[in-house]
VOPAGU-2260 file (C-alpha; in pm, 1 decimal, decimal comma):
REM VOPAGU-2260
SITE   aa  ch    i         X         Y         Z
SITE  UNK   A    0    2238,5     -61,8    1058,7
SITE  UNK   A    1    2360,3     292,3    1097,3
SITE  UNK   A    2    2147,6     525,1     890,4
SITE  UNK   A    3    2263,9     856,6    1024,3
SITE  UNK   A    4    1967,4    1042,3     878,2
SITE  UNK   A    5    1598,1    1073,4     963,3
SITE  UNK   A    6    1481,2     888,3    1271,5
SITE  UNK   A    7    1150,6     823,8    1440,2
SITE  UNK   A    8    1282,4     923,1    1780,8
SITE  UNK   A    9    1151,7     787,1    2108,9
SITE  UNK   A   10     780,2     865,6    2075,5
SITE  UNK   A   11     571,6     546,6    2024,0
SITE  UNK   A   12     461,3     500,7    1662,9
SITE  UNK   A   13      93,4     447,6    1746,1
SITE  UNK   A   14      81,5     779,1    1936,5
SITE  UNK   A   15     237,0     964,2    1641,8
SITE  UNK   A   16      -5,9     826,9    1384,3
SITE  UNK   A   17    -312,3     865,4    1607,3
SITE  UNK   A   18    -225,6    1231,3    1663,0
SITE  UNK   A   19    -194,1    1290,1    1289,5
SITE  UNK   A   20    -513,2    1108,0    1192,4
SITE  UNK   A   21    -718,2    1269,7    1466,2
SITE  UNK   A   22    -617,0    1610,5    1333,4
SITE  UNK   A   23    -732,5    1508,2     985,9
SITE  UNK   A   24   -1055,9    1366,7    1125,3
SITE  UNK   A   25   -1125,3    1694,1    1307,6
SITE  UNK   A   26   -1080,2    1890,4     984,7
SITE  UNK   A   27   -1331,8    1670,7     800,8
SITE  UNK   A   28   -1577,6    1697,3    1089,5
SITE  UNK   A   29   -1555,8    2076,1    1071,5
SITE  UNK   A   30   -1673,6    2054,7     710,1
SITE  UNK   A   31   -1965,6    1831,2     809,9
SITE  UNK   A   32   -2067,7    2074,4    1083,2
SITE  UNK   A   33   -2111,4    2359,6     836,5
SITE  UNK   A   34   -2488,7    2373,8     777,4
SITE  UNK   A   35   -2482,5    2664,4     531,9
SITE  UNK   A   36   -2483,4    2407,9     247,4
SITE  UNK   A   37   -2610,1    2049,7     216,5
SITE  UNK   A   38   -2356,7    1843,0     405,6
SITE  UNK   A   39   -2197,5    1647,5     121,8
SITE  UNK   A   40   -1818,0    1635,8     146,8
SITE  UNK   A   41   -1563,7    1489,7     -94,6
SITE  UNK   A   42   -1269,2    1308,1      63,9
SITE  UNK   A   43   -1024,4    1317,5    -226,4
SITE  UNK   A   44    -707,5    1109,2    -241,5
SITE  UNK   A   45    -501,7     901,0    -479,6
SITE  UNK   A   46    -529,5     522,2    -504,3
SITE  UNK   A   47    -340,2     355,5    -221,7
SITE  UNK   A   48    -304,2     675,0     -19,4
SITE  UNK   A   49    -467,8     516,7     289,0
SITE  UNK   A   50    -817,4     670,7     267,5
SITE  UNK   A   51   -1002,9     350,0     353,1
SITE  UNK   A   52    -759,8     266,0     634,7
SITE  UNK   A   53    -810,4     614,4     776,2
SITE  UNK   A   54   -1191,3     586,6     764,1
SITE  UNK   A   55   -1209,3     239,6     919,1
SITE  UNK   A   56    -961,6     300,2    1198,9
SITE  UNK   A   57   -1011,2     666,6    1284,9
SITE  UNK   A   58   -1275,6     875,0    1107,8
SITE  UNK   A   59   -1580,5     650,1    1150,5
SITE  UNK   A   60   -1553,1     617,7    1528,7
SITE  UNK   A   61   -1484,2     989,5    1567,8
SITE  UNK   A   62   -1791,8    1083,5    1362,1
SITE  UNK   A   63   -2020,1     843,0    1549,5
SITE  UNK   A   64   -1898,1     979,3    1881,5
SITE  UNK   A   65   -1941,3    1346,0    1791,8
SITE  UNK   A   66   -2267,8    1344,0    1595,5
SITE  UNK   A   67   -2437,0    1058,3    1780,9
SITE  UNK   A   68   -2568,8     929,0    1448,7
SITE  UNK   A   69   -2545,3     587,0    1290,0
SITE  UNK   A   70   -2270,6     565,3    1025,7
SITE  UNK   A   71   -2315,7     345,8     716,7
SITE  UNK   A   72   -1988,0     286,3     535,4
SITE  UNK   A   73   -1963,3      81,2     215,8
SITE  UNK   A   74   -1781,8      58,9    -115,8
SITE  UNK   A   75   -1959,7     156,4    -436,9
SITE  UNK   A   76   -1750,0     -93,3    -631,2
SITE  UNK   A   77   -1985,4    -336,0    -806,5
SITE  UNK   A   78   -2292,5    -109,3    -782,2
SITE  UNK   A   79   -2463,0    -135,9   -1123,2
SITE  UNK   A   80   -2774,1      79,9   -1083,6
SITE  UNK   A   81   -2929,7     342,3    -859,3
SITE  UNK   A   82   -3158,1      68,2    -721,4
SITE  UNK   A   83   -2848,0    -128,2    -619,9
SITE  UNK   A   84   -2726,8     182,5    -440,6
SITE  UNK   A   85   -3054,1     220,7    -249,6
SITE  UNK   A   86   -3071,6    -151,3    -169,0
SITE  UNK   A   87   -2723,0    -138,4     -20,9
SITE  UNK   A   88   -2818,6     144,5     211,7
SITE  UNK   A   89   -3139,7     -34,2     315,5
SITE  UNK   A   90   -2956,7    -359,7     391,0
SITE  UNK   A   91   -2703,1    -175,7     606,5
SITE  UNK   A   92   -2972,5      16,5     792,9
SITE  UNK   A   93   -3144,4    -302,4     908,6
SITE  UNK   A   94   -3005,5    -552,2    1152,9
SITE  UNK   A   95   -3051,1    -916,0    1052,6
SITE  UNK   A   96   -3314,8    -964,1    1324,5
SITE  UNK   A   97   -3512,9    -658,8    1219,2
SITE  UNK   A   98   -3492,3    -751,8     853,0
SITE  UNK   A   99   -3611,1   -1107,9     911,0
SITE  UNK   A  100   -3907,1   -1010,3    1129,5
SITE  UNK   A  101   -4030,1    -727,0     907,2
SITE  UNK   A  102   -3997,2    -924,3     585,4
SITE  UNK   A  103   -4174,6   -1219,9     749,3
SITE  UNK   A  104   -4464,1    -992,8     846,9
SITE  UNK   A  105   -4501,0    -840,6     498,3
SITE  UNK   A  106   -4449,0   -1165,6     308,9
SITE  UNK   A  107   -4690,3   -1371,5     518,3
SITE  UNK   A  108   -4970,2   -1125,6     437,2
SITE  UNK   A  109   -4875,4   -1122,9      70,8
SITE  UNK   A  110   -4860,6   -1500,4      54,0
SITE  UNK   A  111   -5204,9   -1539,3     214,1
SITE  UNK   A  112   -5355,4   -1285,6     -24,2
SITE  UNK   A  113   -5190,9   -1435,3    -330,3
SITE  UNK   A  114   -5298,4   -1789,3    -245,2
SITE  UNK   A  115   -5659,7   -1685,8    -184,8
SITE  UNK   A  116   -5705,4   -1454,2    -483,4
SITE  UNK   A  117   -5484,1   -1554,6    -776,0
SITE  UNK   A  118   -5347,0   -1901,1    -709,9
SITE  UNK   A  119   -4993,7   -2025,3    -685,4
SITE  UNK   A  120   -4882,5   -1905,0   -1030,7
SITE  UNK   A  121   -4926,9   -1542,0    -930,6
SITE  UNK   A  122   -4751,6   -1562,5    -595,9
SITE  UNK   A  123   -4404,2   -1475,7    -734,7
SITE  UNK   A  124   -4520,8   -1155,3    -898,6
SITE  UNK   A  125   -4704,6   -1044,6    -586,3
SITE  UNK   A  126   -4404,9   -1112,4    -365,8
SITE  UNK   A  127   -4174,4    -917,1    -597,6
SITE  UNK   A  128   -4417,8    -629,0    -594,5
SITE  UNK   A  129   -4449,1    -631,1    -217,5
SITE  UNK   A  130   -4068,3    -650,8    -176,1
SITE  UNK   A  131   -4024,7    -350,1    -405,3
SITE  UNK   A  132   -4289,3    -148,7    -221,6
SITE  UNK   A  133   -4142,2    -246,7     113,3
SITE  UNK   A  134   -3791,3    -138,8      11,0
SITE  UNK   A  135   -3924,5     190,0    -126,0
SITE  UNK   A  136   -4100,9     253,2     205,4
SITE  UNK   A  137   -3785,9     178,0     406,2
SITE  UNK   A  138   -3570,7     402,7     187,7
SITE  UNK   A  139   -3822,7     684,0     223,6
SITE  UNK   A  140   -3800,2     653,9     602,3
SITE  UNK   A  141   -3420,5     669,4     605,7
SITE  UNK   A  142   -3308,1     964,3     820,0
SITE  UNK   A  143   -3069,2    1086,6    1089,1
SITE  UNK   A  144   -2757,0     906,5     972,7
SITE  UNK   A  145   -2421,5     954,5     801,5
SITE  UNK   A  146   -2330,8     781,8     476,3
SITE  UNK   A  147   -1966,8     720,5     383,7
SITE  UNK   A  148   -1947,1     608,4      21,1
SITE  UNK   A  149   -1608,7     467,8     -83,1
SITE  UNK   A  150   -1457,8     402,8    -430,3
SITE  UNK   A  151   -1680,2     632,9    -637,3
SITE  UNK   A  152   -1426,4     631,4    -922,8
SITE  UNK   A  153   -1457,7     251,2    -946,3
SITE  UNK   A  154   -1819,8     275,0   -1063,1
SITE  UNK   A  155   -1793,9     183,8   -1430,9
SITE  UNK   A  156   -2085,9     390,7   -1567,2
SITE  UNK   A  157   -2035,9     768,2   -1563,9
SITE  UNK   A  158   -2411,3     824,6   -1581,1
SITE  UNK   A  159   -2453,9     611,5   -1267,7
SITE  UNK   A  160   -2185,6     817,5   -1092,1
SITE  UNK   A  161   -2388,9    1130,4   -1167,3
SITE  UNK   A  162   -2705,7     960,9   -1037,9
SITE  UNK   A  163   -2533,9     858,7    -713,8
SITE  UNK   A  164   -2406,4    1212,3    -664,3
SITE  UNK   A  165   -2753,6    1351,4    -731,7
SITE  UNK   A  166   -2911,9    1103,7    -490,5
SITE  UNK   A  167   -2657,0    1193,0    -222,3
SITE  UNK   A  168   -2731,4    1563,6    -261,7
SITE  UNK   A  169   -3106,2    1497,3    -246,0
SITE  UNK   A  170   -3071,3    1299,2      79,3
SITE  UNK   A  171   -2857,1    1572,0     237,2
SITE  UNK   A  172   -3097,2    1850,5     129,7
SITE  UNK   A  173   -3421,3    1687,7     239,0
SITE  UNK   A  174   -3322,2    1496,4     554,1
SITE  UNK   A  175   -3085,7    1495,8     848,7
SITE  UNK   A  176   -2830,5    1296,6     651,3
SITE  UNK   A  177   -2465,5    1379,8     601,4
SITE  UNK   A  178   -2269,6    1224,6     315,2
SITE  UNK   A  179   -1894,3    1171,5     279,8
SITE  UNK   A  180   -1794,3    1054,8     -67,9
SITE  UNK   A  181   -1447,9     899,1     -92,9
SITE  UNK   A  182   -1283,3     911,2    -434,5
SITE  UNK   A  183    -981,9     992,4    -645,5
SITE  UNK   A  184   -1109,0    1307,7    -815,1
SITE  UNK   A  185    -842,6    1286,2   -1086,4
SITE  UNK   A  186   -1012,9     968,7   -1213,7
SITE  UNK   A  187   -1359,2    1129,5   -1238,0
SITE  UNK   A  188   -1475,5    1304,6   -1555,3
SITE  UNK   A  189   -1798,5    1464,7   -1430,7
SITE  UNK   A  190   -1631,4    1783,1   -1304,8
SITE  UNK   A  191   -1945,6    1998,9   -1331,5
SITE  UNK   A  192   -2148,1    1758,9   -1116,5
SITE  UNK   A  193   -1870,3    1752,0    -857,8
SITE  UNK   A  194   -1873,4    2130,2    -831,4
SITE  UNK   A  195   -2253,2    2134,6    -791,6
SITE  UNK   A  196   -2283,9    1854,5    -537,2
SITE  UNK   A  197   -1999,6    1903,7    -291,0
SITE  UNK   A  198   -2006,5    2185,4     -43,8
SITE  UNK   A  199   -1643,1    2120,5      43,7
SITE  UNK   A  200   -1351,8    1900,8     -54,1
SITE  UNK   A  201   -1080,9    1759,4     168,3
SITE  UNK   A  202    -754,9    1660,0      -0,2
SITE  UNK   A  203    -632,3    1354,3     186,3
SITE  UNK   A  204    -272,9    1234,8     206,3
SITE  UNK   A  205     -15,3    1104,6     451,9
SITE  UNK   A  206     343,8    1223,2     468,7
SITE  UNK   A  207     621,7     971,3     407,4
SITE  UNK   A  208     682,7     953,9     783,0
SITE  UNK   A  209     314,5     884,3     850,5
SITE  UNK   A  210     304,9     610,9     585,0
SITE  UNK   A  211     600,0     435,0     750,0
SITE  UNK   A  212     435,1     472,2    1091,3
SITE  UNK   A  213     121,5     296,9     964,5
SITE  UNK   A  214     321,9      15,9     806,5
SITE  UNK   A  215     538,4     -24,5    1116,0
SITE  UNK   A  216     229,6    -102,2    1324,3
SITE  UNK   A  217     118,7    -375,1    1082,2
SITE  UNK   A  218     456,5    -538,7    1011,0
SITE  UNK   A  219     631,3    -657,3    1326,6
SITE  UNK   A  220     949,5    -740,6    1133,1
SITE  UNK   A  221     985,8    -371,8    1043,5
SITE  UNK   A  222    1205,9    -263,3    1334,2
SITE  UNK   A  223    1330,6      92,0    1383,2
SITE  UNK   A  224    1635,6      40,5    1162,8
SITE  UNK   A  225    1439,7    -107,0     872,9
SITE  UNK   A  226    1168,1     155,8     918,0
SITE  UNK   A  227    1431,3     425,4     874,6
SITE  UNK   A  228    1560,9     247,1     565,0
SITE  UNK   A  229    1207,5     229,1     424,7
SITE  UNK   A  230    1157,3     598,8     494,4
SITE  UNK   A  231    1476,1     691,3     309,4
SITE  UNK   A  232    1373,3     486,7       6,7
SITE  UNK   A  233    1013,0     603,2     -28,2
SITE  UNK   A  234    1124,6     962,4      23,4
SITE  UNK   A  235    1388,0     923,5    -248,0
SITE  UNK   A  236    1137,9     786,3    -501,2
SITE  UNK   A  237     844,5     990,1    -364,0
SITE  UNK   A  238     612,2     695,6    -306,5
SITE  UNK   A  239     330,1     705,6     -50,3
SITE  UNK   A  240     111,4     429,3    -193,9
SITE  UNK   A  241      31,1     216,2     109,6
SITE  UNK   A  242    -117,9     -69,8     -92,4
SITE  UNK   A  243     191,4    -103,9    -309,9
SITE  UNK   A  244     423,1     -76,3      -9,8
SITE  UNK   A  245     228,4    -348,7     172,5
SITE  UNK   A  246     281,7    -572,8    -127,8
SITE  UNK   A  247     652,8    -492,5    -122,3
SITE  UNK   A  248     683,5    -559,1     252,1
SITE  UNK   A  249     502,3    -892,9     222,7
SITE  UNK   A  250     758,1   -1002,4     -35,9
SITE  UNK   A  251    1045,0    -864,9     170,5
SITE  UNK   A  252     927,2   -1054,7     480,2
SITE  UNK   A  253     972,7   -1392,9     313,0
SITE  UNK   A  254    1325,2   -1316,6     194,0
SITE  UNK   A  255    1411,8   -1160,2     529,7
SITE  UNK   A  256    1332,1   -1490,0     705,1
SITE  UNK   A  257    1554,4   -1686,6     467,7
SITE  UNK   A  258    1845,0   -1441,4     475,4
SITE  UNK   A  259    1836,4   -1436,7     857,2
SITE  UNK   A  260    1923,9   -1809,3     855,0
SITE  UNK   A  261    2245,0   -1763,8     652,9
SITE  UNK   A  262    2564,6   -1785,0     857,9
SITE  UNK   A  263    2815,3   -1498,4     847,2
SITE  UNK   A  264    2586,2   -1268,6     649,8
SITE  UNK   A  265    2612,3    -899,0     740,6
SITE  UNK   A  266    2241,4    -896,9     816,1
SITE  UNK   A  267    2171,0    -524,8     856,5
SITE  UNK   A  268    2351,2    -436,7     534,8
SITE  UNK   A  269    2193,8    -725,8     342,8
SITE  UNK   A  270    1838,9    -645,6     451,2
SITE  UNK   A  271    1891,1    -278,5     377,0
SITE  UNK   A  272    1988,3    -355,5      17,5
SITE  UNK   A  273    1710,0    -609,5     -36,2
SITE  UNK   A  274    1439,7    -382,0     106,3
SITE  UNK   A  275    1555,3     -97,1    -117,0
SITE  UNK   A  276    1549,7    -312,4    -430,8
SITE  UNK   A  277    1209,8    -468,3    -357,7
SITE  UNK   A  278    1043,9    -134,6    -278,5
SITE  UNK   A  279    1176,2      19,8    -600,8
SITE  UNK   A  280    1071,0    -275,0    -817,9
SITE  UNK   A  281     719,2    -288,6    -668,3
SITE  UNK   A  282     682,3      87,7    -703,1
SITE  UNK   A  283     776,6      72,3   -1072,7
SITE  UNK   A  284     555,1    -230,2   -1142,7
SITE  UNK   A  285     242,7    -173,2    -933,8
SITE  UNK   A  286     230,0     202,2    -874,8
SITE  UNK   A  287     349,7     320,9   -1216,0
SITE  UNK   A  288     247,2      12,9   -1421,7
SITE  UNK   A  289     581,4     -50,1   -1594,1
SITE  UNK   A  290     631,0    -402,4   -1731,1
SITE  UNK   A  291     908,7    -625,1   -1601,2
SITE  UNK   A  292    1074,9    -609,0   -1943,6
SITE  UNK   A  293    1070,5    -227,9   -1944,5
SITE  UNK   A  294    1219,7    -220,2   -1594,5
SITE  UNK   A  295    1503,3    -453,6   -1699,5
SITE  UNK   A  296    1568,8    -249,6   -2012,9
SITE  UNK   A  297    1581,0      78,2   -1819,5
SITE  UNK   A  298    1821,4     -57,0   -1555,8
SITE  UNK   A  299    2053,9    -232,5   -1801,2
SITE  UNK   A  300    2070,9      55,3   -2048,7
SITE  UNK   A  301    2102,5     343,4   -1802,9
SITE  UNK   A  302    2481,7     373,4   -1802,3
SITE  UNK   A  303    2503,9     344,1   -2183,0
SITE  UNK   A  304    2230,3     603,0   -2224,3
SITE  UNK   A  305    2411,9     840,0   -1989,2
SITE  UNK   A  306    2730,7     801,2   -2192,2
SITE  UNK   A  307    2550,2     852,6   -2522,4
SITE  UNK   A  308    2353,8    1152,5   -2388,6
SITE  UNK   A  309    2072,9    1114,4   -2637,9
SITE  UNK   A  310    1897,1    1428,6   -2756,3
SITE  UNK   A  311    1581,5    1236,3   -2845,0
SITE  UNK   A  312    1321,8    1387,4   -2608,0
SITE  UNK   A  313    1078,5    1096,8   -2658,2
SITE  UNK   A  314    1345,9     842,7   -2567,2
SITE  UNK   A  315    1456,1    1041,9   -2262,8
SITE  UNK   A  316    1096,7    1081,8   -2140,7
SITE  UNK   A  317    1033,3     708,3   -2177,1
SITE  UNK   A  318    1308,6     628,0   -1926,5
SITE  UNK   A  319    1287,7     933,4   -1704,1
SITE  UNK   A  320    1062,0     791,7   -1431,1
SITE  UNK   A  321    1235,6     455,1   -1416,2
SITE  UNK   A  322    1579,0     618,1   -1397,5
SITE  UNK   A  323    1459,2     824,3   -1101,9
SITE  UNK   A  324    1321,7     514,8    -926,0
SITE  UNK   A  325    1631,6     297,5    -972,9
SITE  UNK   A  326    1896,0     562,8    -927,4
SITE  UNK   A  327    1998,6     416,0    -591,1
SITE  UNK   A  328    1953,2      47,4    -678,7
SITE  UNK   A  329    2237,4    -183,3    -570,1
SITE  UNK   A  330    2189,3    -514,1    -752,1
SITE  UNK   A  331    2095,0    -392,8   -1100,3
SITE  UNK   A  332    1844,1    -597,0   -1297,2
SITE  UNK   A  333    1850,0    -908,9   -1080,3
SITE  UNK   A  334    1634,0   -1144,6   -1285,7
SITE  UNK   A  335    1519,9   -1367,6   -1002,3
SITE  UNK   A  336    1436,3   -1074,9    -774,1
SITE  UNK   A  337    1240,0    -908,3   -1055,9
SITE  UNK   A  338    1047,8   -1230,5   -1126,8
SITE  UNK   A  339     972,5   -1267,7    -756,8
SITE  UNK   A  340     843,5    -910,7    -721,2
SITE  UNK   A  341     661,2    -880,0   -1054,8
SITE  UNK   A  342     536,1   -1233,9   -1117,1
SITE  UNK   A  343     534,7   -1386,6    -769,0
SITE  UNK   A  344     783,7   -1660,5    -873,3
SITE  UNK   A  345    1021,0   -1755,5    -590,0
SITE  UNK   A  346    1301,5   -1926,0    -781,8
SITE  UNK   A  347    1595,9   -1863,5    -548,7
SITE  UNK   A  348    1820,4   -2158,6    -466,7
SITE  UNK   A  349    2120,8   -1975,3    -317,5
SITE  UNK   A  350    2033,9   -1632,0    -183,1
SITE  UNK   A  351    2391,1   -1560,2     -79,1
SITE  UNK   A  352    2511,8   -1581,3    -438,5
SITE  UNK   A  353    2198,0   -1475,9    -627,0
SITE  UNK   A  354    2150,2   -1157,0    -423,4
SITE  UNK   A  355    2524,1   -1095,7    -379,7
SITE  UNK   A  356    2481,9   -1071,9      -4,1
SITE  UNK   A  357    2756,5    -902,9     200,6
SITE  UNK   A  358    2932,2   -1164,4     414,4
SITE  UNK   A  359    3151,0   -1125,7     721,5
SITE  UNK   A  360    3518,0   -1183,8     641,9
SITE  UNK   A  361    3730,9   -1429,5     834,9
SITE  UNK   A  362    4070,2   -1300,1     946,5
SITE  UNK   A  363    4231,1   -1500,4     664,8
SITE  UNK   A  364    3991,2   -1340,6     414,1
SITE  UNK   A  365    4080,5    -998,5     552,8
SITE  UNK   A  366    4450,3   -1066,1     484,5
SITE  UNK   A  367    4378,4   -1122,8     115,5
SITE  UNK   A  368    4363,7    -750,2      36,0
SITE  UNK   A  369    4595,7    -470,2     145,6
SITE  UNK   A  370    4303,2    -228,5     191,1
SITE  UNK   A  371    4130,4    -452,8     447,8
SITE  UNK   A  372    4461,2    -531,5     616,9
SITE  UNK   A  373    4508,8    -164,4     690,2
SITE  UNK   A  374    4184,6    -164,8     893,4
SITE  UNK   A  375    4303,2    -440,5    1128,8
SITE  UNK   A  376    4446,2    -378,8    1473,2
SITE  UNK   A  377    4812,7    -461,8    1535,6
SITE  UNK   A  378    4726,7    -784,0    1719,4
SITE  UNK   A  379    4480,1    -889,7    1446,4
SITE  UNK   A  380    4744,4    -819,4    1180,1
SITE  UNK   A  381    5007,8   -1031,3    1352,3
SITE  UNK   A  382    4761,4   -1318,9    1391,4
SITE  UNK   A  383    4660,6   -1273,9    1027,8
SITE  UNK   A  384    5019,3   -1302,0     905,5
SITE  UNK   A  385    5052,9   -1628,4    1096,4
SITE  UNK   A  386    4729,5   -1762,6     941,9
SITE  UNK   A  387    4846,8   -1660,5     596,4
SITE  UNK   A  388    5177,2   -1843,0     638,6
SITE  UNK   A  389    5003,6   -2158,5     764,3
SITE  UNK   A  390    4761,4   -2147,7     472,2
SITE  UNK   A  391    5041,9   -2114,2     216,7
SITE  UNK   A  392    5238,3   -2402,4     366,8
SITE  UNK   A  393    4931,5   -2622,4     420,3
SITE  UNK   A  394    4920,5   -2964,6     253,1
SITE  UNK   A  395    4540,1   -2987,0     278,4
SITE  UNK   A  396    4311,0   -2974,9     -24,9
SITE  UNK   A  397    4277,3   -2597,6     -85,4
SITE  UNK   A  398    4144,3   -2365,5    -353,9
SITE  UNK   A  399    4425,8   -2311,5    -606,2
SITE  UNK   A  400    4317,2   -1958,3    -697,1
SITE  UNK   A  401    4301,2   -1855,9    -332,4
SITE  UNK   A  402    4643,7   -2017,1    -270,4
SITE  UNK   A  403    4813,1   -1820,4    -553,1
SITE  UNK   A  404    4640,4   -1500,4    -433,9
SITE  UNK   A  405    4769,4   -1562,4     -82,1
SITE  UNK   A  406    5123,0   -1614,0    -214,8
SITE  UNK   A  407    5097,7   -1296,0    -418,9
SITE  UNK   A  408    4980,5   -1094,1    -116,4
SITE  UNK   A  409    5251,7   -1245,6     104,6
SITE  UNK   A  410    5530,1   -1161,4    -143,2
SITE  UNK   A  411    5394,2    -807,1    -174,8
SITE  UNK   A  412    5403,0    -770,8     202,8
């Protein structure tokens, strides 16, 4: 596959991405080192931009190394109350061995006291009370650590979001605790609280090249040529959503395996087209939330709409994004490919035909058109004329349409 455009060069992909992420990690650490305000930092980035990947693989280890503090990293998704929030921190701050031994110590005393003083019916209430007091004591002793709180925008209750932000600020003000809150700020409504709580914000994003570098490490089938093709496509449609692109590449991988088994397919060209179509469909469906029906309508009606040149601003706006995404699409609204990408239904029975794959021509096929003939060498042309004559005079069972076409070409020559 000859791209002739952007290339990753000779530097190993893992070195490139590590250099980029370490620079970003250093910038966030600089914010945490500023003690002029409570150390609560917002790591802001869009959904699918790679924030969690960055934290797990780069930021967490760098912070632990530099500050020599324990890092507790967890998602806020599913947290339903401020007590849930505190319980999560407590459970992370205890190892299983510590938790078992301490609870055993507290509960054995409670059980003895309950059995002696109030009988078996009161044991449950006493244990619940002791557990609550024990957790409160542990939370009060929490200190000298770093909290990384992911998915703040996925907390359903806005009041709870405000409480979590307030609790984070309180911990940072009163103790040696640093807090990094990871969120998509555009999805949060409590703007005033954000301004009050965070000393600094870091806008997180990867470039298109960095996104492809990350994906190339994870997907072994994404060789340099396909990586370049992916880069060209996501740059053209301005997509950097790693989660959506992973979904697209997983779907591409299955078709890639099947297409690679087909004889005489022009593999590089075929895979280039398929990757482009799958990326664009997944981007429209999963990043921009267009329905399969809307995607089909936009693709099928694009040429007619361009001819009509509608002045209806509402109509133009409704198709604008989809037209931009599918401007470079090759196969149009391929129903089976759309069903596969959007609904997960693999209904292909003949990929060569259904995806209109480019196939290598035999010399006889090349002789069927004057344009292709002109690209042959002199020796190939002479051999081709001989094959054409043998085919025309053959008494074998042959395709009648192809036979008449061959006669027509031969008479023209």
